[in-house]
N, CA, C and O atoms as a GROMACS GRO file, in nm:
protein
  572
    1MET      N    1   7.197   0.972   9.738
    1MET     CA    2   7.024   1.025   9.795
    1MET      C    3   6.939   1.027   9.681
    1MET      O    4   6.980   1.113   9.603
    2ASP      N    5   6.837   0.968   9.638
    2ASP     CA    6   6.774   0.975   9.564
    2ASP      C    7   6.686   1.093   9.412
    2ASP      O    8   6.634   1.203   9.425
    3LEU      N    9   6.694   1.052   9.352
    3LEU     CA   10   6.651   1.208   9.261
    3LEU      C   11   6.514   1.266   9.357
    3LEU      O   12   6.517   1.373   9.418
    4GLN      N   13   6.395   1.170   9.354
    4GLN     CA   14   6.295   1.262   9.401
    4GLN      C   15   6.340   1.344   9.545
    4GLN      O   16   6.291   1.453   9.573
    5LYS      N   17   6.424   1.285   9.617
    5LYS     CA   18   6.460   1.287   9.749
    5LYS      C   19   6.508   1.510   9.726
    5LYS      O   20   6.480   1.610   9.793
    6ALA      N   21   6.601   1.482   9.576
    6ALA     CA   22   6.734   1.618   9.595
    6ALA      C   23   6.648   1.696   9.503
    6ALA      O   24   6.705   1.800   9.470
    7LEU      N   25   6.534   1.684   9.451
    7LEU     CA   26   6.482   1.762   9.370
    7LEU      C   27   6.387   1.842   9.481
    7LEU      O   28   6.379   1.964   9.487
    8GLU      N   29   6.294   1.719   9.593
    8GLU     CA   30   6.245   1.799   9.652
    8GLU      C   31   6.304   1.909   9.731
    8GLU      O   32   6.249   2.018   9.739
    9THR      N   33   6.471   1.865   9.818
    9THR     CA   34   6.548   1.890   9.912
    9THR      C   35   6.602   2.039   9.758
    9THR      O   36   6.630   2.142   9.819
   10ALA      N   37   6.614   2.057   9.637
   10ALA     CA   38   6.621   2.205   9.617
   10ALA      C   39   6.476   2.257   9.569
   10ALA      O   40   6.477   2.333   9.472
   11TYR      N   41   6.373   2.231   9.617
   11TYR     CA   42   6.270   2.249   9.548
   11TYR      C   43   6.287   2.369   9.672
   11TYR      O   44   6.308   2.488   9.648
   12ASP      N   45   6.269   2.302   9.826
   12ASP     CA   46   6.288   2.394   9.941
   12ASP      C   47   6.361   2.480   9.964
   12ASP      O   48   6.322   2.574  10.034
   13LYS      N   49   6.457   2.477   9.926
   13LYS     CA   50   6.560   2.542   9.954
   13LYS      C   51   6.564   2.698   9.795
   13LYS      O   52   6.659   2.776   9.788
   14LYS      N   53   6.481   2.701   9.725
   14LYS     CA   54   6.461   2.745   9.620
   14LYS      C   55   6.575   2.791   9.530
   14LYS      O   56   6.620   2.900   9.496
   15LEU      N   57   6.610   2.634   9.499
   15LEU     CA   58   6.767   2.636   9.448
   15LEU      C   59   6.741   2.567   9.337
   15LEU      O   60   6.626   2.524   9.333
   16ASP      N   61   6.823   2.536   9.226
   16ASP     CA   62   6.874   2.430   9.167
   16ASP      C   63   6.918   2.269   9.149
   16ASP      O   64   7.023   2.246   9.208
   17LEU      N   65   6.875   2.181   9.096
   17LEU     CA   66   6.959   2.046   9.080
   17LEU      C   67   7.029   2.109   8.947
   17LEU      O   68   6.985   2.163   8.846
   18VAL      N   69   7.173   2.076   9.001
   18VAL     CA   70   7.204   2.014   8.845
   18VAL      C   71   7.327   1.889   8.822
   18VAL      O   72   7.410   1.841   8.900
   19LEU      N   73   7.302   1.870   8.714
   19LEU     CA   74   7.370   1.763   8.667
   19LEU      C   75   7.531   1.772   8.689
   19LEU      O   76   7.578   1.868   8.628
   20VAL      N   77   7.603   1.715   8.744
   20VAL     CA   78   7.753   1.797   8.731
   20VAL      C   79   7.855   1.721   8.668
   20VAL      O   80   7.937   1.778   8.596
   21SER      N   81   7.861   1.559   8.694
   21SER     CA   82   7.953   1.456   8.639
   21SER      C   83   7.813   1.388   8.583
   21SER      O   84   7.715   1.396   8.656
   22MET      N   85   7.796   1.298   8.413
   22MET     CA   86   7.720   1.300   8.378
   22MET      C   87   7.818   1.105   8.377
   22MET      O   88   7.782   1.000   8.428
   23ASN      N   89   7.880   1.122   8.336
   23ASN     CA   90   7.959   0.992   8.300
   23ASN      C   91   7.969   0.903   8.444
   23ASN      O   92   7.956   0.781   8.436
   24SER      N   93   7.989   0.955   8.553
   24SER     CA   94   8.016   0.842   8.678
   24SER      C   95   7.903   0.748   8.730
   24SER      O   96   7.805   0.734   8.657
   25ASN      N   97   7.906   0.713   8.793
   25ASN     CA   98   7.797   0.636   8.832
   25ASN      C   99   7.808   0.573   8.987
   25ASN      O  100   7.909   0.520   9.033
   26PRO      N  101   7.702   0.589   9.047
   26PRO     CA  102   7.544   0.714   8.979
   26PRO      C  103   7.586   0.809   8.934
   26PRO      O  104   7.709   0.817   8.943
   27LYS      N  105   7.542   0.883   8.891
   27LYS     CA  106   7.508   1.036   8.843
   27LYS      C  107   7.559   1.167   8.966
   27LYS      O  108   7.515   1.162   9.082
   28VAL      N  109   7.632   1.251   8.930
   28VAL     CA  110   7.682   1.363   9.070
   28VAL      C  111   7.583   1.489   9.052
   28VAL      O  112   7.612   1.580   8.974
   29CYS      N  113   7.516   1.489   9.097
   29CYS     CA  114   7.444   1.626   9.109
   29CYS      C  115   7.451   1.786   9.251
   29CYS      O  116   7.441   1.799   9.373
   30LYS      N  117   7.465   1.834   9.182
   30LYS     CA  118   7.478   1.928   9.328
   30LYS      C  119   7.337   2.054   9.288
   30LYS      O  120   7.289   2.091   9.181
   31ILE      N  121   7.304   2.096   9.450
   31ILE     CA  122   7.225   2.215   9.477
   31ILE      C  123   7.282   2.360   9.496
   31ILE      O  124   7.355   2.390   9.591
   32MET      N  125   7.243   2.453   9.394
   32MET     CA  126   7.333   2.607   9.387
   32MET      C  127   7.211   2.665   9.294
   32MET      O  128   7.113   2.615   9.238
   33ASP      N  129   7.238   2.730   9.299
   33ASP     CA  130   7.178   2.869   9.185
   33ASP      C  131   7.233   2.865   9.088
   33ASP      O  132   7.355   2.882   9.078
   34TYR      N  133   7.152   2.840   8.988
   34TYR     CA  134   7.248   2.799   8.863
   34TYR      C  135   7.254   2.901   8.815
   34TYR      O  136   7.363   2.942   8.774
   35GLY      N  137   7.098   3.006   8.799
   35GLY     CA  138   7.195   3.139   8.760
   35GLY      C  139   7.318   3.255   8.790
   35GLY      O  140   7.389   3.327   8.721
   36LYS      N  141   7.300   3.229   8.920
   36LYS     CA  142   7.471   3.294   8.969
   36LYS      C  143   7.583   3.206   8.934
   36LYS      O  144   7.700   3.238   8.913
   37PHE      N  145   7.514   3.058   8.930
   37PHE     CA  146   7.680   2.984   8.870
   37PHE      C  147   7.748   3.026   8.764
   37PHE      O  148   7.866   3.058   8.756
   38ARG      N  149   7.608   3.023   8.628
   38ARG     CA  150   7.630   3.074   8.524
   38ARG      C  151   7.703   3.219   8.503
   38ARG      O  152   7.808   3.243   8.443
   39PHE      N  153   7.620   3.301   8.568
   39PHE     CA  154   7.733   3.428   8.574
   39PHE      C  155   7.870   3.481   8.573
   39PHE      O  156   7.934   3.561   8.506
   40GLU      N  157   7.897   3.377   8.712
   40GLU     CA  158   8.034   3.371   8.808
   40GLU      C  159   8.127   3.272   8.674
   40GLU      O  160   8.245   3.273   8.708
   41GLN      N  161   8.114   3.206   8.562
   41GLN     CA  162   8.126   3.170   8.461
   41GLN      C  163   8.168   3.245   8.389
   41GLN      O  164   8.283   3.259   8.348
   42ALA      N  165   8.064   3.309   8.366
   42ALA     CA  166   8.083   3.449   8.232
   42ALA      C  167   8.186   3.500   8.206
   42ALA      O  168   8.258   3.503   8.106
   43LYS      N  169   8.193   3.568   8.370
   43LYS     CA  170   8.272   3.690   8.437
   43LYS      C  171   8.455   3.635   8.409
   43LYS      O  172   8.567   3.671   8.371
   44LYS      N  173   8.373   3.521   8.464
   44LYS     CA  174   8.582   3.423   8.492
   44LYS      C  175   8.669   3.431   8.356
   44LYS      O  176   8.785   3.459   8.325
   45GLU      N  177   8.498   3.372   8.264
   45GLU     CA  178   8.576   3.386   8.062
   45GLU      C  179   8.638   3.551   8.013
   45GLU      O  180   8.734   3.597   7.951
   46LYS      N  181   8.501   3.606   8.095
   46LYS     CA  182   8.566   3.774   8.051
   46LYS      C  183   8.678   3.804   8.069
   46LYS      O  184   8.746   3.858   7.982
   47GLU      N  185   8.744   3.763   8.252
   47GLU     CA  186   8.842   3.795   8.262
   47GLU      C  187   8.963   3.738   8.198
   47GLU      O  188   9.054   3.820   8.183
   48ALA      N  189   8.990   3.598   8.148
   48ALA     CA  190   9.016   3.532   8.099
   48ALA      C  191   9.087   3.541   7.973
   48ALA      O  192   9.199   3.495   7.950
   49ARG      N  193   8.977   3.633   7.860
   49ARG     CA  194   9.065   3.715   7.747
   49ARG      C  195   9.059   3.883   7.787
   49ARG      O  196   9.066   3.965   7.696
   50LYS      N  197   9.049   3.915   7.891
   50LYS     CA  198   9.058   4.016   7.888
   50LYS      C  199   9.310   4.025   7.912
   50LYS      O  200   9.374   4.114   7.856
   51LYS      N  201   9.354   3.957   7.966
   51LYS     CA  202   9.417   3.873   8.015
   51LYS      C  203   9.477   3.873   7.932
   51LYS      O  204   9.583   3.935   7.937
   52SER      N  205   9.431   3.789   7.791
   52SER     CA  206   9.568   3.732   7.620
   52SER      C  207   9.519   3.823   7.633
   52SER      O  208   9.422   3.884   7.678
   53LYS      N  209   9.692   3.823   7.534
   53LYS     CA  210   9.726   3.938   7.456
   53LYS      C  211   9.675   3.873   7.306
   53LYS      O  212   9.688   3.760   7.260
   54GLY      N  213   9.613   3.996   7.252
   54GLY     CA  214   9.640   3.910   7.102
   54GLY      C  215   9.746   3.968   7.012
   54GLY      O  216   9.814   4.064   7.049
   55ILE      N  217   9.760   3.909   6.889
   55ILE     CA  218   9.884   3.970   6.856
   55ILE      C  219   9.896   4.075   6.701
   55ILE      O  220   9.819   4.081   6.605
   56GLU      N  221  10.016   4.142   6.725
   56GLU     CA  222   9.884   4.268   6.629
   56GLU      C  223  10.033   4.286   6.472
   56GLU      O  224  10.156   4.294   6.475
   57THR      N  225   9.947   4.287   6.377
   57THR     CA  226  10.069   4.322   6.270
   57THR      C  227  10.106   4.471   6.259
   57THR      O  228  10.026   4.552   6.213
   58LYS      N  229  10.196   4.495   6.292
   58LYS     CA  230  10.228   4.642   6.255
   58LYS      C  231  10.316   4.637   6.106
   58LYS      O  232  10.398   4.562   6.053
   59GLU      N  233  10.260   4.740   6.080
   59GLU     CA  234  10.322   4.819   5.919
   59GLU      C  235  10.417   4.936   5.918
   59GLU      O  236  10.425   5.040   5.983
   60ILE      N  237  10.501   4.867   5.797
   60ILE     CA  238  10.622   4.979   5.820
   60ILE      C  239  10.623   4.989   5.616
   60ILE      O  240  10.639   4.897   5.536
   61ARG      N  241  10.602   5.132   5.591
   61ARG     CA  242  10.667   5.137   5.417
   61ARG      C  243  10.753   5.200   5.439
   61ARG      O  244  10.789   5.262   5.539
   62ILE      N  245  10.802   5.183   5.318
   62ILE     CA  246  10.954   5.263   5.290
   62ILE      C  247  10.914   5.272   5.103
   62ILE      O  248  10.808   5.235   5.054
   63THR      N  249  10.964   5.296   5.072
   63THR     CA  250  11.044   5.340   4.917
   63THR      C  251  11.152   5.271   4.875
   63THR      O  252  11.246   5.258   4.954
   64PRO      N  253  11.157   5.229   4.780
   64PRO     CA  254  11.354   5.158   4.740
   64PRO      C  255  11.430   5.274   4.716
   64PRO      O  256  11.528   5.203   4.696
   65ASN      N  257  11.464   5.363   4.703
   65ASN     CA  258  11.587   5.395   4.714
   65ASN      C  259  11.536   5.549   4.883
   65ASN      O  260  11.527   5.672   4.887
   66ILE      N  261  11.525   5.463   4.959
   66ILE     CA  262  11.580   5.475   5.096
   66ILE      C  263  11.692   5.516   5.126
   66ILE      O  264  11.788   5.480   5.058
   67ASP      N  265  11.710   5.606   5.240
   67ASP     CA  266  11.833   5.691   5.235
   67ASP      C  267  11.875   5.618   5.421
   67ASP      O  268  11.792   5.592   5.508
   68THR      N  269  11.996   5.607   5.428
   68THR     CA  270  12.079   5.545   5.563
   68THR      C  271  12.022   5.558   5.632
   68THR      O  272  11.980   5.448   5.668
   69HIS      N  273  11.964   5.668   5.713
   69HIS     CA  274  11.900   5.710   5.807
   69HIS      C  275  11.821   5.717   5.806
   69HIS      O  276  11.789   5.658   5.909
   70ASP      N  277  11.731   5.751   5.759
   70ASP     CA  278  11.552   5.629   5.724
   70ASP      C  279  11.555   5.496   5.740
   70ASP      O  280  11.497   5.456   5.841
   71PHE      N  281  11.596   5.429   5.682
   71PHE     CA  282  11.647   5.249   5.665
   71PHE      C  283  11.657   5.266   5.802
   71PHE      O  284  11.549   5.311   5.841
   72GLU      N  285  11.728   5.253   5.887
   72GLU     CA  286  11.827   5.298   6.028
   72GLU      C  287  11.688   5.356   6.125
   72GLU      O  288  11.661   5.319   6.239
   73PHE      N  289  11.653   5.401   6.088
   73PHE     CA  290  11.515   5.484   6.188
   73PHE      C  291  11.371   5.387   6.196
   73PHE      O  292  11.303   5.387   6.298
   74LYS      N  293  11.335   5.309   6.080
   74LYS     CA  294  11.246   5.221   6.055
   74LYS      C  295  11.306   5.060   6.098
   74LYS      O  296  11.236   4.975   6.154
   75CYS      N  297  11.412   5.046   6.070
   75CYS     CA  298  11.461   4.932   6.140
   75CYS      C  299  11.489   4.959   6.303
   75CYS      O  300  11.549   4.870   6.363
   76LYS      N  301  11.457   5.053   6.361
   76LYS     CA  302  11.473   5.040   6.512
   76LYS      C  303  11.372   5.072   6.502
   76LYS      O  304  11.389   5.142   6.602
   77ASN      N  305  11.246   5.097   6.469
   77ASN     CA  306  11.104   5.097   6.524
   77ASN      C  307  11.055   4.963   6.499
   77ASN      O  308  10.980   4.937   6.593
   78ALA      N  309  11.061   4.820   6.386
   78ALA     CA  310  11.080   4.744   6.357
   78ALA      C  311  11.090   4.612   6.527
   78ALA      O  312  11.023   4.526   6.584
   79GLU      N  313  11.220   4.682   6.536
   79GLU     CA  314  11.275   4.594   6.622
   79GLU      C  315  11.143   4.622   6.781
   79GLU      O  316  11.088   4.553   6.867
   80LYS      N  317  11.147   4.727   6.749
   80LYS     CA  318  11.113   4.768   6.910
   80LYS      C  319  10.912   4.762   6.872
   80LYS      O  320  10.816   4.778   6.947
   81PHE      N  321  10.919   4.740   6.771
   81PHE     CA  322  10.817   4.620   6.750
   81PHE      C  323  10.794   4.442   6.760
   81PHE      O  324  10.692   4.373   6.766
   82LEU      N  325  10.901   4.417   6.760
   82LEU     CA  326  10.928   4.285   6.751
   82LEU      C  327  10.911   4.289   6.888
   82LEU      O  328  10.794   4.272   6.922
   83LYS      N  329  10.999   4.307   6.985
   83LYS     CA  330  10.950   4.314   7.081
   83LYS      C  331  10.906   4.296   7.190
   83LYS      O  332  10.942   4.238   7.292
   84ASP      N  333  10.776   4.386   7.136
   84ASP     CA  334  10.611   4.375   7.225
   84ASP      C  335  10.593   4.252   7.139
   84ASP      O  336  10.550   4.180   7.228
   85GLY      N  337  10.593   4.207   7.077
   85GLY     CA  338  10.549   4.110   7.026
   85GLY      C  339  10.429   4.054   6.930
   85GLY      O  340  10.348   3.962   6.921
   86ASN      N  341  10.481   4.192   6.854
   86ASN     CA  342  10.411   4.234   6.778
   86ASN      C  343  10.439   4.140   6.615
   86ASN      O  344  10.523   4.051   6.623
   87LYS      N  345  10.360   4.164   6.455
   87LYS     CA  346  10.403   4.068   6.372
   87LYS      C  347  10.489   4.266   6.279
   87LYS      O  348  10.480   4.385   6.308
   88VAL      N  349  10.532   4.217   6.213
   88VAL     CA  350  10.568   4.338   6.147
   88VAL      C  351  10.605   4.280   5.995
   88VAL      O  352  10.676   4.193   5.945
   89LYS      N  353  10.479   4.419   5.941
   89LYS     CA  354  10.472   4.409   5.750
   89LYS      C  355  10.533   4.503   5.684
   89LYS      O  356  10.484   4.613   5.659
   90ILE      N  357  10.656   4.460   5.650
   90ILE     CA  358  10.740   4.593   5.608
   90ILE      C  359  10.661   4.632   5.382
   90ILE      O  360  10.590   4.559   5.313
   91THR      N  361  10.674   4.661   5.376
   91THR     CA  362  10.612   4.736   5.284
   91THR      C  363  10.670   4.808   5.190
   91THR      O  364  10.660   4.928   5.216
   92VAL      N  365  10.742   4.780   5.067
   92VAL     CA  366  10.780   4.876   4.918
   92VAL      C  367  10.716   4.931   4.839
   92VAL      O  368  10.717   4.886   4.724
   93ARG      N  369  10.662   5.014   4.861
   93ARG     CA  370  10.563   5.138   4.741
   93ARG      C  371  10.625   5.158   4.632
   93ARG      O  372  10.701   5.255   4.636
   94PHE      N  373  10.619   5.092   4.522
   94PHE     CA  374  10.662   5.112   4.368
   94PHE      C  375  10.604   5.245   4.329
   94PHE      O  376  10.485   5.222   4.346
   95ARG      N  377  10.614   5.403   4.278
   95ARG     CA  378  10.541   5.475   4.270
   95ARG      C  379  10.618   5.540   4.085
   95ARG      O  380  10.735   5.573   4.065
   96GLY      N  381  10.502   5.539   3.984
   96GLY     CA  382  10.578   5.507   3.866
   96GLY      C  383  10.682   5.518   3.762
   96GLY      O  384  10.610   5.499   3.664
   97ARG      N  385  10.790   5.533   3.719
   97ARG     CA  386  10.884   5.430   3.680
   97ARG      C  387  10.983   5.390   3.811
   97ARG      O  388  11.106   5.397   3.808
   98GLU      N  389  10.920   5.357   3.900
   98GLU     CA  390  10.996   5.305   4.021
   98GLU      C  391  10.966   5.139   3.958
   98GLU      O  392  11.061   5.062   3.952
   99MET      N  393  10.832   5.096   3.916
   99MET     CA  394  10.822   4.966   3.896
   99MET      C  395  10.974   4.912   3.757
   99MET      O  396  11.018   4.797   3.748
  100ASN      N  397  11.004   4.991   3.701
  100ASN     CA  398  11.082   4.897   3.645
  100ASN      C  399  11.265   4.826   3.695
  100ASN      O  400  11.348   4.747   3.650
  101TYR      N  401  11.243   4.944   3.841
  101TYR     CA  402  11.320   4.902   3.923
  101TYR      C  403  11.321   4.776   4.058
  101TYR      O  404  11.413   4.774   4.140
  102VAL      N  405  11.226   4.693   4.063
  102VAL     CA  406  11.163   4.610   4.186
  102VAL      C  407  11.301   4.595   4.234
  102VAL      O  408  11.347   4.645   4.336
  103LYS      N  409  11.355   4.530   4.160
  103LYS     CA  410  11.490   4.382   4.215
  103LYS      C  411  11.545   4.482   4.337
  103LYS      O  412  11.564   4.426   4.444
  104LEU      N  413  11.580   4.667   4.329
  104LEU     CA  414  11.585   4.741   4.375
  104LEU      C  415  11.506   4.726   4.538
  104LEU      O  416  11.577   4.709   4.638
  105GLY      N  417  11.393   4.732   4.545
  105GLY     CA  418  11.304   4.719   4.620
  105GLY      C  419  11.306   4.594   4.736
  105GLY      O  420  11.286   4.600   4.858
  106GLU      N  421  11.341   4.470   4.641
  106GLU     CA  422  11.375   4.335   4.642
  106GLU      C  423  11.502   4.385   4.780
  106GLU      O  424  11.505   4.370   4.902
  107ASN      N  425  11.586   4.444   4.682
  107ASN     CA  426  11.733   4.405   4.820
  107ASN      C  427  11.702   4.570   4.923
  107ASN      O  428  11.781   4.652   4.968
  108VAL      N  429  11.606   4.564   4.926
  108VAL     CA  430  11.546   4.732   5.086
  108VAL      C  431  11.560   4.588   5.119
  108VAL      O  432  11.669   4.533   5.136
  109LEU      N  433  11.419   4.516   5.130
  109LEU     CA  434  11.380   4.410   5.194
  109LEU      C  435  11.455   4.287   5.267
  109LEU      O  436  11.440   4.236   5.378
  110ASN      N  437  11.574   4.248   5.122
  110ASN     CA  438  11.678   4.182   5.200
  110ASN      C  439  11.749   4.239   5.354
  110ASN      O  440  11.753   4.189   5.466
  111LYS      N  441  11.806   4.381   5.288
  111LYS     CA  442  11.865   4.456   5.400
  111LYS      C  443  11.821   4.416   5.545
  111LYS      O  444  11.878   4.357   5.637
  112PHE      N  445  11.646   4.494   5.524
  112PHE     CA  446  11.598   4.475   5.626
  112PHE      C  447  11.590   4.346   5.721
  112PHE      O  448  11.604   4.337   5.843
  113MET      N  449  11.567   4.259   5.634
  113MET     CA  450  11.571   4.100   5.703
  113MET      C  451  11.713   4.069   5.746
  113MET      O  452  11.724   4.000   5.846
  114GLU      N  453  11.838   4.116   5.678
  114GLU     CA  454  11.966   4.046   5.732
  114GLU      C  455  11.998   4.159   5.866
  114GLU      O  456  12.106   4.145   5.924
  115SER      N  457  11.896   4.277   5.915
  115SER     CA  458  11.952   4.366   6.035
  115SER      C  459  11.888   4.290   6.152
  115SER      O  460  11.935   4.297   6.265
  116LEU      N  461  11.749   4.195   6.116
  116LEU     CA  462  11.616   4.192   6.218
  116LEU      C  463  11.646   4.035   6.210
  116LEU      O  464  11.562   3.959   6.257
  117LYS      N  465  11.758   3.983   6.154
  117LYS     CA  466  11.728   3.752   6.157
  117LYS      C  467  11.745   3.741   6.342
  117LYS      O  468  11.683   3.662   6.412
  118ASP      N  469  11.876   3.875   6.403
  118ASP     CA  470  11.883   3.722   6.493
  118ASP      C  471  11.714   3.794   6.629
  118ASP      O  472  11.702   3.769   6.749
  119ILE      N  473  11.639   3.862   6.558
  119ILE     CA  474  11.532   3.908   6.695
  119ILE      C  475  11.384   3.879   6.637
  119ILE      O  476  11.276   3.901   6.693
  120SER      N  477  11.421   3.797   6.444
  120SER     CA  478  11.313   3.814   6.401
  120SER      C  479  11.260   3.647   6.284
  120SER      O  480  11.328   3.596   6.196
  121ASN      N  481  11.130   3.608   6.329
  121ASN     CA  482  11.171   3.500   6.139
  121ASN      C  483  11.131   3.549   6.127
  121ASN      O  484  11.084   3.643   6.190
  122ILE      N  485  11.119   3.469   5.916
  122ILE     CA  486  11.083   3.568   5.776
  122ILE      C  487  10.939   3.449   5.802
  122ILE      O  488  10.959   3.330   5.826
  123GLU      N  489  10.820   3.499   5.792
  123GLU     CA  490  10.724   3.457   5.792
  123GLU      C  491  10.644   3.449   5.667
  123GLU      O  492  10.543   3.380   5.651
  124LYS      N  493  10.718   3.553   5.554
  124LYS     CA  494  10.654   3.577   5.459
  124LYS      C  495  10.771   3.615   5.355
  124LYS      O  496  10.799   3.734   5.341
  125LYS      N  497  10.812   3.554   5.312
  125LYS     CA  498  11.004   3.621   5.201
  125LYS      C  499  10.896   3.693   5.083
  125LYS      O  500  10.789   3.666   5.028
  126PRO      N  501  10.996   3.800   5.084
  126PRO     CA  502  10.869   3.920   4.969
  126PRO      C  503  10.793   3.886   4.825
  126PRO      O  504  10.797   3.830   4.715
  127LEU      N  505  10.767   3.914   4.858
  127LEU     CA  506  10.624   3.904   4.755
  127LEU      C  507  10.570   4.056   4.719
  127LEU      O  508  10.545   4.151   4.795
  128LEU      N  509  10.558   4.041   4.542
  128LEU     CA  510  10.490   4.153   4.500
  128LEU      C  511  10.341   4.139   4.473
  128LEU      O  512  10.292   4.064   4.388
  129GLU      N  513  10.276   4.217   4.553
  129GLU     CA  514  10.122   4.254   4.502
  129GLU      C  515  10.093   4.376   4.412
  129GLU      O  516  10.110   4.483   4.471
  130GLY      N  517  10.059   4.385   4.304
  130GLY     CA  518   9.995   4.557   4.255
  130GLY      C  519  10.144   4.652   4.209
  130GLY      O  520  10.178   4.663   4.091
  131LYS      N  521  10.194   4.692   4.282
  131LYS     CA  522  10.256   4.806   4.314
  131LYS      C  523  10.301   4.809   4.462
  131LYS      O  524  10.366   4.907   4.498
  132ASN      N  525  10.270   4.703   4.560
  132ASN     CA  526  10.338   4.685   4.702
  132ASN      C  527  10.433   4.568   4.696
  132ASN      O  528  10.419   4.464   4.632
  133MET      N  529  10.547   4.608   4.786
  133MET     CA  530  10.613   4.419   4.745
  133MET      C  531  10.663   4.479   4.894
  133MET      O  532  10.722   4.582   4.927
  134PHE      N  533  10.593   4.328   4.990
  134PHE     CA  534  10.623   4.310   5.124
  134PHE      C  535  10.639   4.187   5.144
  134PHE      O  536  10.619   4.094   5.066
  135ILE      N  537  10.692   4.185   5.298
  135ILE     CA  538  10.761   4.106   5.376
  135ILE      C  539  10.702   4.062   5.506
  135ILE      O  540  10.736   4.160   5.573
  136ILE      N  541  10.642   3.989   5.584
  136ILE     CA  542  10.587   3.928   5.714
  136ILE      C  543  10.708   3.934   5.835
  136ILE      O  544  10.783   3.844   5.798
  137LEU      N  545  10.761   3.987   5.949
  137LEU     CA  546  10.801   3.939   6.027
  137LEU      C  547  10.795   3.922   6.137
  137LEU      O  548  10.783   4.018   6.213
  138SER      N  549  10.802   3.767   6.190
  138SER     CA  550  10.735   3.730   6.292
  138SER      C  551  10.879   3.758   6.439
  138SER      O  552  10.997   3.755   6.405
  139PRO      N  553  10.832   3.788   6.612
  139PRO     CA  554  10.925   3.761   6.648
  139PRO      C  555  10.970   3.652   6.695
  139PRO      O  556  10.866   3.603   6.739
  140LYS      N  557  11.057   3.575   6.718
  140LYS     CA  558  11.140   3.474   6.747
  140LYS      C  559  11.084   3.459   6.880
  140LYS      O  560  11.063   3.551   6.960
  141PRO      N  561  11.052   3.274   6.907
  141PRO     CA  562  10.999   3.288   7.069
  141PRO      C  563  11.047   3.313   7.145
  141PRO      O  564  11.138   3.367   7.081
  142SER      N  565  11.082   3.330   7.268
  142SER     CA  566  11.199   3.367   7.370
  142SER      C  567  11.181   3.266   7.465
  142SER      O  568  11.082   3.237   7.533
  143LYS      N  569  11.302   3.215   7.459
  143LYS     CA  570  11.361   3.113   7.540
  143LYS      C  571  11.391   3.105   7.699
  143LYS      O  572  11.443   3.004   7.746
   0.00000   0.00000   0.00000
């Protein structure tokens, strides 16, 4: 149908003439309520955003001279976070004279990496920033 007739039809029905496909020859238009159409699109986008899950970063803080039970407990928490699909940032905080024993903190982080290597990928190696040393572990993609 020609453009003028389509516009008249849309005006008579109190609807809008909306261009659907601009690249085709002839161009394709549709008679619809444009406000309602935009509302429905926004609703679909909002629903899609609601269903998508963002990745969070969970942080676990430890000290360089952590006891075995505490280590196992923190390791179990990290494992739970990784299985939930979150990244885990493990931070070793050095206080006072502990700054002289940075190697102890690095050993604890390496122990963490070793115990969680089957369910995680190392995103960031041990890195010292000020009085904190940290690593970031991300969950392994499921097969």
